[in-house]
Residue frames as a rotation matrix with the C-alpha (Angstrom) as fourth column:
MET 1
-0.097 0.344 0.934 19.24
-0.073 -0.938 0.339 -2.34
0.993 -0.035 0.116 -5.79
LYS 2
-0.639 -0.226 0.735 18.74
-0.661 -0.327 -0.675 -1.24
0.393 -0.918 0.059 -2.19
ARG 3
0.176 0.822 0.541 15.55
-0.970 0.239 -0.048 -3.20
-0.169 -0.516 0.839 -1.56
LEU 4
0.718 -0.021 -0.695 16.81
-0.277 0.908 -0.315 -6.35
0.638 0.419 0.646 -3.23
LEU 5
-0.408 -0.910 -0.076 19.87
-0.147 0.148 -0.978 -6.14
0.901 -0.387 -0.195 -0.99
LEU 6
-0.422 0.343 0.839 17.59
-0.904 -0.227 -0.362 -5.69
0.066 -0.912 0.406 2.02
PHE 7
0.678 0.732 -0.072 15.63
-0.731 0.681 0.049 -8.80
0.085 0.020 0.996 1.06
SER 8
0.387 -0.602 -0.699 18.84
-0.072 0.736 -0.674 -10.81
0.919 0.311 0.241 0.57
LEU 9
-0.645 -0.647 0.406 19.88
-0.414 -0.150 -0.898 -9.86
0.642 -0.748 -0.171 4.09
ILE 10
-0.316 0.587 0.745 16.63
-0.918 0.010 -0.397 -10.76
-0.240 -0.810 0.535 5.85
PHE 11
0.421 0.529 -0.737 15.86
-0.740 0.670 0.058 -13.88
0.525 0.521 0.673 3.81
PRO 12
-0.338 -0.579 -0.742 18.43
-0.046 0.798 -0.601 -16.14
0.940 -0.168 -0.296 5.57
ALA 13
-0.918 0.017 0.395 17.18
-0.393 -0.146 -0.908 -15.05
0.042 -0.989 0.141 8.98
LEU 14
0.024 0.999 0.045 13.61
-0.984 0.031 -0.173 -15.88
-0.175 -0.040 0.984 8.03
LEU 15
0.273 0.015 -0.962 14.68
-0.506 0.852 -0.130 -19.22
0.818 0.523 0.240 6.61
ALA 16
-0.723 -0.625 -0.293 16.53
-0.049 0.470 -0.881 -20.11
0.689 -0.623 -0.370 9.80
ALA 17
-0.791 0.464 0.399 13.50
-0.549 -0.248 -0.798 -19.13
-0.272 -0.850 0.451 11.87
GLY 18
-0.804 0.476 0.357 11.23
0.526 0.848 0.055 -21.34
-0.277 0.232 -0.933 9.78
CYS 19
-0.327 0.710 -0.624 9.06
-0.115 -0.685 -0.719 -18.39
-0.938 -0.164 0.306 8.75
LEU 20
-0.668 0.007 -0.744 9.06
-0.708 -0.313 0.633 -18.90
-0.228 0.950 0.214 5.00
ALA 21
-0.933 0.360 0.001 7.06
0.348 0.901 0.260 -22.10
0.093 0.243 -0.966 5.12
GLU 22
-0.200 0.901 -0.386 4.13
0.743 -0.118 -0.659 -20.07
-0.639 -0.418 -0.645 6.40
MET 23
-0.158 0.089 -0.983 4.65
-0.179 -0.982 -0.060 -17.08
-0.971 0.167 0.171 4.10
GLY 24
0.725 0.572 0.384 4.49
0.211 0.345 -0.914 -18.83
-0.656 0.744 0.130 0.75
ALA 25
0.014 -0.783 0.621 6.61
0.895 0.287 0.342 -19.09
-0.446 0.551 0.705 -2.37
HIS 26
0.608 0.281 0.743 5.46
0.687 -0.656 -0.314 -15.74
0.399 0.701 -0.591 -3.77
LEU 27
0.922 -0.285 -0.262 7.81
-0.030 -0.728 0.685 -14.00
-0.386 -0.623 -0.680 -1.37
VAL 28
-0.100 -0.991 0.092 10.87
0.097 0.082 0.992 -15.20
-0.990 0.108 0.088 -3.27
GLU 29
-0.850 -0.071 0.522 9.21
0.524 -0.012 0.851 -14.78
-0.054 0.997 0.048 -6.67
LEU 30
-0.799 0.532 -0.281 6.84
-0.439 -0.835 -0.331 -11.92
-0.411 -0.141 0.901 -7.38
GLU 31
-0.713 0.671 0.203 3.25
0.689 0.615 0.383 -13.07
0.132 0.413 -0.901 -7.81
ILE 32
-0.838 0.486 -0.248 0.49
-0.406 -0.859 -0.312 -10.61
-0.364 -0.161 0.917 -8.64
LYS 33
-0.623 0.708 0.332 -3.09
0.738 0.673 -0.049 -11.80
-0.258 0.214 -0.942 -8.81
PRO 34
-0.626 0.498 0.599 -5.97
0.137 -0.686 0.714 -9.93
0.767 0.530 0.362 -10.45
ALA 35
-0.778 0.418 0.468 -8.44
-0.626 -0.452 -0.636 -8.22
-0.054 -0.788 0.613 -8.12
PRO 36
-0.715 0.507 0.482 -11.38
0.198 0.807 -0.556 -10.44
-0.671 -0.302 -0.677 -7.08
GLY 37
0.351 0.936 -0.037 -13.84
0.281 -0.143 -0.949 -8.53
-0.893 0.323 -0.313 -9.26
GLY 38
0.366 -0.308 0.878 -11.41
0.928 0.050 -0.369 -7.89
0.070 0.950 0.305 -12.08
LEU 39
-0.701 -0.712 -0.038 -9.50
0.712 -0.702 0.021 -4.76
-0.042 -0.012 0.999 -12.98
ILE 40
0.272 0.721 -0.637 -11.18
0.567 -0.655 -0.499 -1.42
-0.777 -0.226 -0.587 -12.38
ASN 41
0.137 -0.160 0.977 -11.43
0.963 -0.211 -0.170 0.57
0.233 0.964 0.125 -15.60
ARG 42
0.439 -0.084 -0.895 -9.69
0.399 -0.874 0.278 3.94
-0.805 -0.479 -0.349 -15.28
PRO 43
0.994 -0.049 -0.096 -8.50
-0.107 -0.519 -0.848 6.53
-0.008 0.853 -0.521 -17.82
LEU 44
0.393 -0.916 0.080 -4.97
0.864 0.337 -0.373 6.31
0.315 0.216 0.924 -19.16
ARG 45
0.163 -0.485 -0.859 -2.42
0.473 -0.726 0.499 8.77
-0.866 -0.488 0.111 -17.83
PRO 46
0.766 0.189 -0.615 -1.87
-0.336 -0.697 -0.633 11.56
-0.548 0.691 -0.470 -20.39
GLN 47
0.134 -0.786 -0.603 1.53
-0.968 0.026 -0.250 10.09
0.212 0.617 -0.758 -21.28
GLY 48
0.670 0.214 -0.711 0.76
-0.202 0.974 0.104 6.55
0.714 0.074 0.696 -20.27
ALA 49
0.750 -0.418 -0.513 3.49
0.655 0.576 0.489 4.74
0.091 -0.703 0.706 -18.34
ASN 50
-0.168 -0.855 0.491 5.90
0.669 -0.465 -0.580 7.61
0.724 0.231 0.650 -19.10
ASP 51
0.242 0.334 0.911 4.08
-0.363 -0.839 0.404 9.64
0.900 -0.429 -0.082 -16.45
ILE 52
0.895 0.169 -0.412 4.95
0.262 0.547 0.795 7.18
0.360 -0.820 0.446 -13.65
ARG 53
0.039 -0.900 0.434 7.53
-0.169 -0.434 -0.885 8.83
0.985 -0.039 -0.169 -11.40
TYR 54
-0.514 -0.135 0.847 6.37
-0.824 -0.195 -0.532 8.13
0.237 -0.972 -0.011 -7.82
ILE 55
-0.321 0.477 -0.818 4.98
0.336 0.865 0.373 5.39
0.886 -0.155 -0.438 -5.63
MET 56
-0.360 0.284 0.889 2.63
-0.788 -0.603 -0.126 6.19
0.500 -0.746 0.440 -2.76
LEU 57
-0.766 0.006 -0.643 2.02
0.269 0.911 -0.313 3.83
0.584 -0.413 -0.699 0.17
HIS 58
-0.210 0.820 0.533 -1.34
-0.771 -0.474 0.425 3.59
0.601 -0.322 0.732 1.94
ALA 59
-0.986 0.115 0.120 -3.27
0.017 0.786 -0.618 1.52
-0.165 -0.608 -0.777 4.48
ILE 60
-0.349 0.927 -0.139 -6.81
-0.778 -0.204 0.594 0.27
0.522 0.315 0.792 4.04
SER 61
-0.981 0.180 -0.077 -9.27
0.195 0.854 -0.482 -1.90
-0.021 -0.488 -0.873 5.94
ASP 62
-0.251 0.962 0.104 -12.98
0.105 -0.079 0.991 -2.39
0.962 0.260 -0.081 6.52
CYS 63
-0.734 -0.161 -0.659 -12.66
0.615 0.252 -0.747 -1.64
0.287 -0.954 -0.086 10.22
ALA 64
-0.864 0.471 0.179 -15.27
-0.501 -0.841 -0.204 1.13
0.054 -0.266 0.962 10.23
GLU 65
0.098 0.970 -0.222 -18.09
-0.923 0.172 0.344 -1.27
0.372 0.172 0.912 9.32
ASN 66
0.840 0.142 -0.524 -16.52
-0.041 0.979 0.200 -4.61
0.542 -0.147 0.828 10.26
PRO 67
0.364 -0.758 0.542 -14.01
-0.881 -0.469 -0.066 -3.97
0.304 -0.453 -0.838 13.05
THR 68
0.262 -0.262 0.929 -13.79
-0.582 0.725 0.369 -7.65
-0.770 -0.638 0.038 14.05
ASP 69
0.207 -0.202 0.957 -13.27
0.647 0.762 0.021 -8.87
-0.733 0.615 0.289 10.45
PRO 70
0.501 0.097 -0.860 -11.65
-0.139 -0.972 -0.190 -5.96
-0.854 0.215 -0.473 8.65
PHE 71
-0.326 -0.861 -0.390 -9.53
-0.593 -0.135 0.794 -7.59
-0.736 0.490 -0.466 5.94
GLN 72
0.134 0.432 0.892 -11.85
0.489 0.754 -0.439 -9.37
-0.862 0.495 -0.110 3.51
MET 73
-0.809 -0.588 -0.005 -10.61
0.281 -0.394 0.875 -8.57
-0.516 0.707 0.484 0.01
GLU 74
-0.373 0.750 0.547 -14.13
0.856 0.050 0.515 -8.56
0.359 0.660 -0.660 -1.42
ARG 75
0.579 0.569 -0.584 -15.02
0.769 -0.620 0.159 -5.78
-0.272 -0.541 -0.796 1.00
ILE 76
-0.273 -0.740 -0.615 -11.96
0.275 -0.673 0.687 -3.80
-0.922 0.018 0.387 -0.07
GLU 77
-0.847 0.049 0.529 -13.18
0.528 -0.032 0.848 -4.04
0.058 0.998 0.001 -3.64
TYR 78
0.178 0.984 0.011 -16.62
0.946 -0.174 0.274 -2.87
0.272 -0.039 -0.962 -2.43
ILE 79
0.324 -0.133 -0.937 -15.05
0.541 -0.786 0.299 0.13
-0.776 -0.603 -0.183 -0.67
PHE 80
-0.746 -0.663 -0.069 -13.16
0.286 -0.412 0.865 1.09
-0.602 0.626 0.496 -3.82
ARG 81
-0.699 0.494 0.517 -16.20
0.607 0.028 0.794 0.89
0.378 0.869 -0.319 -6.06
THR 82
0.289 0.879 -0.380 -18.60
0.952 -0.223 0.208 2.49
0.099 -0.422 -0.901 -3.57
TYR 83
0.510 -0.142 -0.848 -16.44
0.396 -0.837 0.378 5.48
-0.764 -0.529 -0.370 -2.70
GLN 84
0.947 -0.106 0.304 -14.94
0.270 -0.254 -0.929 5.84
0.176 0.961 -0.212 -6.19
VAL 85
0.379 -0.919 0.107 -11.36
-0.899 -0.338 0.278 5.47
-0.220 -0.201 -0.955 -5.03
GLU 86
0.992 -0.128 0.018 -8.84
0.129 0.975 -0.179 2.77
0.006 0.180 0.984 -5.81
ALA 87
0.228 -0.972 -0.059 -5.16
-0.656 -0.198 0.728 1.86
-0.720 -0.127 -0.683 -5.72
HIS 88
0.118 -0.273 -0.955 -3.18
-0.913 0.349 -0.212 0.00
0.391 0.897 -0.208 -8.32
TYR 89
-0.321 -0.332 -0.887 -2.18
-0.004 0.937 -0.350 -2.73
0.947 -0.109 -0.302 -5.87
VAL 90
0.500 0.396 0.770 -3.38
-0.811 -0.098 0.577 -4.14
0.304 -0.913 0.272 -2.54
ILE 91
-0.497 -0.692 -0.525 -1.24
-0.320 0.708 -0.630 -6.42
0.807 -0.145 -0.573 -0.34
ASP 92
0.583 0.810 -0.051 -3.21
-0.281 0.261 0.924 -8.68
0.762 -0.525 0.380 2.00
ARG 93
0.644 -0.288 0.708 -2.17
-0.756 -0.099 0.647 -9.87
-0.116 -0.953 -0.281 5.46
GLU 94
0.704 -0.386 0.596 -0.53
0.245 0.920 0.306 -13.02
-0.667 -0.070 0.742 4.05
GLY 95
-0.251 -0.876 -0.412 1.51
-0.123 -0.393 0.911 -10.98
-0.960 0.279 -0.009 1.60
GLN 96
-0.191 0.232 0.954 -0.50
0.900 0.429 0.076 -11.77
-0.392 0.873 -0.291 -1.51
ILE 97
-0.738 -0.129 -0.662 -0.45
-0.094 -0.952 0.290 -8.91
-0.668 0.276 0.691 -4.00
TYR 98
0.058 0.815 0.577 -3.61
0.850 0.263 -0.456 -8.05
-0.523 0.517 -0.678 -5.97
GLN 99
-0.945 -0.327 -0.017 -3.78
0.260 -0.780 0.570 -5.64
-0.200 0.534 0.822 -8.90
PHE 100
-0.041 0.977 -0.207 -6.87
0.610 -0.140 -0.780 -3.45
-0.792 -0.158 -0.590 -9.17
VAL 101
0.853 0.255 -0.455 -5.78
-0.136 -0.733 -0.666 -0.91
-0.504 0.631 -0.591 -11.79
GLN 102
0.615 -0.657 0.436 -3.34
0.762 0.355 -0.541 -1.14
0.201 0.665 0.719 -14.69
ASP 103
-0.094 -0.770 -0.631 -0.11
0.819 -0.420 0.391 0.77
-0.567 -0.480 0.670 -14.09
ALA 104
-0.806 -0.307 0.506 -0.60
0.577 -0.598 0.556 2.98
0.132 0.740 0.659 -17.15
CYS 105
0.061 0.918 0.391 -3.96
0.500 -0.367 0.784 4.21
0.864 0.148 -0.481 -15.81
GLU 106
-0.635 -0.195 0.747 -4.68
-0.414 -0.730 -0.543 6.85
0.652 -0.655 0.383 -13.17
ALA 107
-0.149 0.568 -0.809 -6.00
0.767 0.583 0.268 5.43
0.624 -0.581 -0.523 -9.90
ARG 108
0.250 0.349 0.903 -7.77
-0.222 -0.887 0.404 7.77
0.943 -0.302 -0.144 -7.47
HIS 109
0.421 -0.174 -0.890 -5.63
0.741 0.633 0.227 7.19
0.524 -0.755 0.395 -4.39
ALA 110
-0.566 -0.811 -0.149 -3.75
0.760 -0.443 -0.476 10.38
0.320 -0.382 0.867 -3.54
GLY 111
0.519 0.820 -0.240 -6.39
0.855 -0.494 0.160 13.11
0.012 -0.288 -0.957 -3.46
SER 112
0.805 -0.177 0.566 -5.40
-0.041 -0.969 -0.245 16.62
0.592 0.174 -0.787 -2.54
GLY 113
0.721 -0.646 -0.250 -1.92
0.421 0.121 0.899 17.35
-0.551 -0.753 0.359 -1.27
THR 114
0.840 -0.524 -0.141 1.51
-0.479 -0.594 -0.647 18.55
0.255 0.611 -0.750 -2.29
TRP 115
0.779 -0.614 0.127 5.04
0.463 0.701 0.543 17.22
-0.422 -0.364 0.830 -2.48
ALA 116
-0.048 -0.982 0.185 8.59
0.919 0.029 0.394 18.53
-0.392 0.189 0.900 -2.84
GLY 117
-0.161 0.019 -0.987 7.39
0.051 -0.998 -0.027 22.06
-0.986 -0.055 0.159 -3.56
ASP 118
-0.958 -0.189 0.214 6.49
0.196 0.106 0.975 20.98
-0.207 0.976 -0.065 -7.09
PRO 119
-0.450 0.845 -0.289 3.34
-0.660 -0.533 -0.529 22.74
-0.601 -0.047 0.798 -8.33
LYS 120
-0.384 0.297 -0.874 2.81
-0.759 0.437 0.482 20.01
0.526 0.849 0.058 -10.93
LEU 121
-0.736 0.045 -0.676 2.25
0.271 0.934 -0.233 17.53
0.620 -0.355 -0.699 -8.08
THR 122
-0.906 0.415 0.083 -0.15
-0.284 -0.452 -0.845 19.71
-0.313 -0.790 0.528 -6.09
ASN 123
-0.025 0.972 0.235 -3.48
-0.532 0.186 -0.826 17.87
-0.846 -0.146 0.512 -6.06
LYS 124
0.592 0.204 -0.780 -2.29
-0.805 0.202 -0.558 15.94
0.043 0.958 0.284 -9.13
MET 125
-0.349 -0.822 0.451 -0.23
-0.832 0.493 0.254 13.08
-0.431 -0.287 -0.856 -7.71
ASN 126
0.394 0.560 0.729 -2.62
-0.144 0.821 -0.553 10.50
-0.908 0.113 0.404 -9.17
ARG 127
0.915 -0.038 -0.403 -1.24
-0.404 -0.070 -0.912 11.25
0.006 0.997 -0.080 -12.62
TYR 128
0.261 -0.951 -0.168 2.35
-0.761 -0.095 -0.642 10.61
0.595 0.296 -0.748 -11.62
SER 129
-0.511 -0.497 0.701 2.17
-0.855 0.380 -0.354 7.84
-0.090 -0.781 -0.618 -9.04
ILE 130
-0.237 0.397 -0.887 1.34
-0.069 0.904 0.423 4.20
0.969 0.162 -0.187 -8.46
GLY 131
0.014 0.346 0.938 -0.72
-0.955 -0.272 0.114 3.60
0.295 -0.898 0.327 -5.32
ILE 132
-0.442 -0.178 -0.879 -0.10
0.043 0.975 -0.219 0.59
0.896 -0.135 -0.423 -3.08
GLU 133
0.291 0.607 0.740 -2.48
-0.834 -0.217 0.507 -0.25
0.468 -0.765 0.443 -0.24
LEU 134
-0.787 -0.422 -0.450 -1.53
-0.102 0.809 -0.579 -2.56
0.608 -0.410 -0.680 2.60
LEU 135
0.369 0.904 -0.217 -4.32
0.099 0.194 0.976 -4.17
0.924 -0.382 -0.018 4.62
GLY 136
-0.516 -0.576 -0.633 -3.68
0.731 0.089 -0.677 -2.73
0.446 -0.812 0.375 8.05
ILE 137
0.661 0.740 0.125 -5.02
0.472 -0.540 0.697 -0.56
0.583 -0.402 -0.706 10.86
GLY 138
-0.137 -0.748 0.650 -3.31
-0.107 -0.641 -0.760 2.23
0.985 -0.174 0.008 12.74
THR 139
-0.917 -0.230 -0.325 -2.95
0.304 0.122 -0.945 2.86
0.257 -0.966 -0.042 16.43
ALA 140
-0.087 0.923 -0.375 -6.02
0.993 0.048 -0.111 3.51
-0.084 -0.382 -0.920 18.56
ALA 141
-0.117 -0.015 -0.993 -5.12
0.300 -0.954 -0.021 7.19
-0.947 -0.300 0.116 18.63
GLU 142
-0.914 -0.283 -0.291 -4.75
-0.182 -0.355 0.917 7.36
-0.362 0.891 0.273 14.85
MET 143
-0.800 0.599 0.044 -8.05
0.416 0.500 0.760 5.59
0.433 0.626 -0.649 14.19
GLU 144
-0.557 0.615 -0.558 -10.25
0.630 -0.124 -0.766 7.34
-0.541 -0.779 -0.318 16.78
SER 145
-0.279 0.449 -0.849 -11.23
-0.340 -0.873 -0.350 10.24
-0.898 0.190 0.396 14.57
VAL 146
-0.808 -0.095 -0.582 -11.37
-0.589 0.176 0.789 8.06
0.027 0.980 -0.198 11.45
ILE 147
-0.589 0.559 -0.583 -13.77
0.098 0.766 0.635 5.32
0.802 0.317 -0.506 12.54
GLY 148
0.246 0.709 0.661 -15.10
-0.626 -0.405 0.667 6.51
0.740 -0.578 0.344 15.90
PRO 149
-0.401 -0.508 0.762 -14.63
-0.914 0.165 -0.371 5.14
0.063 -0.846 -0.530 19.42
GLU 150
0.447 0.649 0.615 -17.12
-0.695 0.685 -0.219 2.27
-0.564 -0.330 0.757 19.22
ALA 151
0.956 -0.140 -0.256 -15.56
-0.106 0.652 -0.751 0.55
0.273 0.745 0.608 16.22
ASN 152
0.144 -0.975 0.167 -12.08
-0.620 -0.220 -0.753 1.44
0.771 0.004 -0.637 17.43
ALA 153
-0.081 -0.135 0.988 -12.66
-0.975 0.218 -0.050 -0.37
-0.208 -0.967 -0.149 20.72
LEU 154
0.753 0.488 0.442 -13.57
-0.397 0.872 -0.285 -3.60
-0.524 0.039 0.851 18.89
ILE 155
0.634 -0.569 -0.524 -10.36
-0.537 0.163 -0.828 -3.89
0.556 0.806 -0.203 16.86
ARG 156
0.927 -0.354 -0.128 -8.09
0.365 0.764 0.532 -6.74
-0.090 -0.539 0.837 17.90
ILE 157
0.534 -0.789 -0.305 -4.53
-0.377 -0.545 0.749 -5.82
-0.757 -0.285 -0.588 18.78
GLU 158
-0.256 -0.682 0.685 -3.17
0.340 0.600 0.724 -8.30
-0.905 0.418 0.079 16.21
ASP 159
0.372 0.457 0.808 -5.08
0.916 -0.042 -0.398 -6.50
-0.148 0.888 -0.435 13.45
ARG 160
0.921 -0.144 -0.361 -3.27
-0.135 -0.990 0.052 -3.24
-0.365 0.001 -0.931 14.05
GLY 161
0.000 -0.981 -0.193 -0.08
-0.600 -0.154 0.785 -2.60
-0.800 0.117 -0.589 12.13
TYR 162
0.511 0.029 -0.859 1.29
-0.835 0.253 -0.488 -4.87
0.203 0.967 0.153 9.41
THR 163
0.883 -0.147 0.445 2.72
-0.027 0.932 0.361 -8.36
-0.468 -0.331 0.819 8.99
GLN 164
-0.120 -0.993 -0.014 6.22
-0.280 0.020 0.960 -9.48
-0.953 0.119 -0.280 8.08
ALA 165
-0.212 0.111 0.971 4.77
0.780 0.617 0.100 -11.18
-0.588 0.779 -0.217 5.00
GLN 166
0.822 0.557 0.121 3.41
0.528 -0.665 -0.528 -7.81
-0.214 0.497 -0.841 3.84
TYR 167
0.555 -0.688 -0.468 6.77
-0.439 -0.720 0.538 -6.12
-0.707 -0.093 -0.702 4.25
LEU 168
-0.397 -0.737 0.547 8.51
0.093 0.560 0.823 -8.82
-0.913 0.377 -0.154 2.22
SER 169
0.068 0.506 0.860 5.94
0.944 0.246 -0.219 -8.64
-0.323 0.827 -0.461 -0.57
LEU 170
0.906 0.215 -0.363 6.13
0.148 -0.968 -0.204 -4.85
-0.396 0.132 -0.909 -0.54
ASP 171
0.051 -0.969 -0.241 9.88
-0.366 -0.243 0.898 -5.06
-0.929 0.042 -0.367 -1.08
LEU 172
-0.498 -0.227 0.837 9.41
0.550 0.663 0.507 -7.39
-0.670 0.713 -0.205 -4.04
LEU 173
0.468 0.757 0.456 6.70
0.859 -0.269 -0.435 -5.25
-0.206 0.596 -0.776 -5.60
LEU 174
0.794 -0.226 -0.565 8.72
-0.149 -0.972 0.180 -2.07
-0.590 -0.058 -0.805 -5.14
GLU 175
-0.283 -0.942 0.182 11.80
-0.061 0.207 0.976 -3.71
-0.957 0.265 -0.116 -6.64
HIS 176
-0.250 0.297 0.922 9.72
0.882 0.462 0.091 -4.64
-0.399 0.836 -0.377 -9.68
LEU 177
0.745 0.652 0.142 8.13
0.656 -0.676 -0.335 -1.20
-0.123 0.343 -0.931 -10.08
MET 178
0.568 -0.605 -0.558 11.32
-0.218 -0.764 0.607 0.76
-0.794 -0.223 -0.566 -9.45
ASP 179
-0.491 -0.761 0.424 13.18
0.204 0.373 0.905 -1.26
-0.847 0.531 -0.028 -12.07
ARG 180
-0.102 0.533 0.840 10.37
0.956 0.287 -0.066 -1.10
-0.276 0.796 -0.538 -14.60
TYR 181
0.727 0.528 0.439 9.76
0.630 -0.768 -0.119 2.65
0.274 0.363 -0.891 -14.36
ALA 182
-0.232 -0.940 0.249 13.19
0.661 -0.340 -0.669 3.89
0.714 0.010 0.700 -13.19
ILE 183
0.710 0.536 0.457 11.76
-0.030 -0.625 0.780 5.27
0.704 -0.567 -0.427 -9.93
PRO 184
-0.399 -0.913 0.088 14.45
-0.114 -0.046 -0.992 6.36
0.910 -0.406 -0.086 -7.43
PRO 185
-0.414 0.209 -0.886 14.08
0.812 0.526 -0.255 5.49
0.412 -0.825 -0.387 -3.73
GLU 186
-0.911 0.013 -0.412 13.46
0.232 -0.810 -0.539 9.12
-0.341 -0.586 0.735 -2.80
ASN 187
-0.682 0.705 -0.197 10.28
-0.653 -0.464 0.599 9.06
0.331 0.537 0.776 -4.89
ILE 188
-0.294 0.616 -0.731 8.59
0.506 0.749 0.428 6.55
0.811 -0.244 -0.532 -2.62
LEU 189
-0.852 0.056 0.521 6.34
-0.396 -0.720 -0.570 8.35
0.343 -0.692 0.636 -0.14
THR 190
-0.727 0.639 -0.253 3.43
0.672 0.583 -0.458 7.74
-0.145 -0.502 -0.852 2.17
HIS 191
0.059 0.855 0.515 -0.04
0.753 -0.377 0.539 9.22
0.655 0.356 -0.667 2.00
ARG 192
0.665 0.173 -0.727 0.63
0.698 -0.491 0.522 11.10
-0.267 -0.854 -0.447 5.21
GLN 193
-0.393 -0.878 -0.275 3.71
0.627 -0.474 0.618 12.73
-0.672 0.071 0.737 3.71
TYR 194
-0.735 0.144 0.662 1.66
0.580 -0.373 0.724 13.99
0.352 0.916 0.191 0.77
ALA 195
-0.008 0.831 0.555 -1.36
-0.059 -0.555 0.830 15.10
0.998 -0.027 0.053 2.81
PRO 196
-0.769 -0.443 -0.460 -0.28
0.362 0.290 -0.886 15.44
0.526 -0.848 -0.063 6.46
ASP 197
-0.829 0.501 0.248 -3.34
-0.548 -0.640 -0.539 17.47
-0.111 -0.583 0.805 7.44
ARG 198
0.116 0.937 -0.329 -5.76
-0.968 0.180 0.173 14.86
0.221 0.299 0.928 6.07
LYS 199
0.660 0.124 -0.741 -4.19
-0.281 0.956 -0.090 11.42
0.697 0.268 0.665 6.22
TRP 200
0.567 -0.421 0.708 -2.54
-0.745 0.105 0.659 9.26
-0.352 -0.901 -0.254 8.88
ASP 201
0.859 -0.031 0.510 -1.53
0.068 0.996 -0.053 6.24
-0.507 0.080 0.858 6.83
PRO 202
0.161 0.259 -0.952 0.34
0.031 0.963 0.267 4.00
0.987 -0.072 0.147 6.86
GLY 203
0.791 0.450 0.414 1.01
-0.284 -0.328 0.901 5.39
0.541 -0.831 -0.131 10.32
GLU 204
0.260 -0.709 0.656 3.18
-0.964 -0.227 0.136 4.90
0.053 -0.668 -0.742 13.38
LEU 205
0.416 -0.045 0.908 2.96
-0.361 0.908 0.210 1.10
-0.835 -0.416 0.361 13.24
PHE 206
0.985 -0.137 -0.108 4.40
-0.066 0.283 -0.957 0.97
0.161 0.949 0.270 9.74
ALA 207
0.559 -0.795 0.236 7.77
-0.357 0.027 0.934 -0.58
-0.749 -0.606 -0.269 10.60
TRP 208
0.931 -0.251 0.266 9.12
0.352 0.413 -0.840 -1.09
0.101 0.876 0.473 7.10
PRO 209
0.425 -0.835 -0.350 12.93
0.528 -0.086 0.845 -0.99
-0.735 -0.544 0.404 7.44
THR 210
0.089 -0.438 0.895 13.74
0.895 -0.359 -0.265 1.93
0.438 0.824 0.360 5.17
SER 211
-0.777 -0.489 -0.396 14.66
0.612 -0.735 -0.293 5.55
-0.148 -0.470 0.870 5.66
ILE 212
-0.493 0.624 0.606 11.34
0.149 -0.625 0.766 6.97
0.857 0.468 0.215 4.49
SER 213
-0.967 0.195 0.163 9.34
-0.219 -0.309 -0.926 8.70
-0.130 -0.931 0.342 7.18
GLN 214
-0.528 0.840 0.126 5.71
0.776 0.538 -0.329 8.05
-0.344 -0.076 -0.936 8.01
């Protein structure tokens, strides 16, 4: 498939550059760990896994409350449980993938929005999609209205955007999900695409080498 081909093209370059030693073996073999606090219990989709038709990409961090240490996975779990939202998967800065919700269950990640002029998807994307969060922070301009100027000013430049390890793990996870649920590439979208008036993520710094827009 397209993403497997992409990985086969960039893998030799990373090997030559000595990058893979730092990124870990899970980048050449999919490894999914359970969420730190265990799976979050959510209702099954009405038709179970047969409802899965889309994948939505997001960004998440704890930068509003902890701008100098925004990527602790335990805090991400706390955010999910406190605000009653969650994604099926979270990819940390080292590229490790964690599962928070079973694929066959509805995770509350999309919220209100619309896509492709399909009334069945209007405000109902949770039923039909798998949500993937990447630990990352947007540009200063994107985050100003989200977290406020004080927290925004404390974010380190290296914490904005995403890591190469995350992109590689995202490719592997997408390859797995697309094969398992017969999801075509055009059904991968970002939160901003679904809700452009509400959401910024994953934002301008999302440099994943595909044709999907931000």
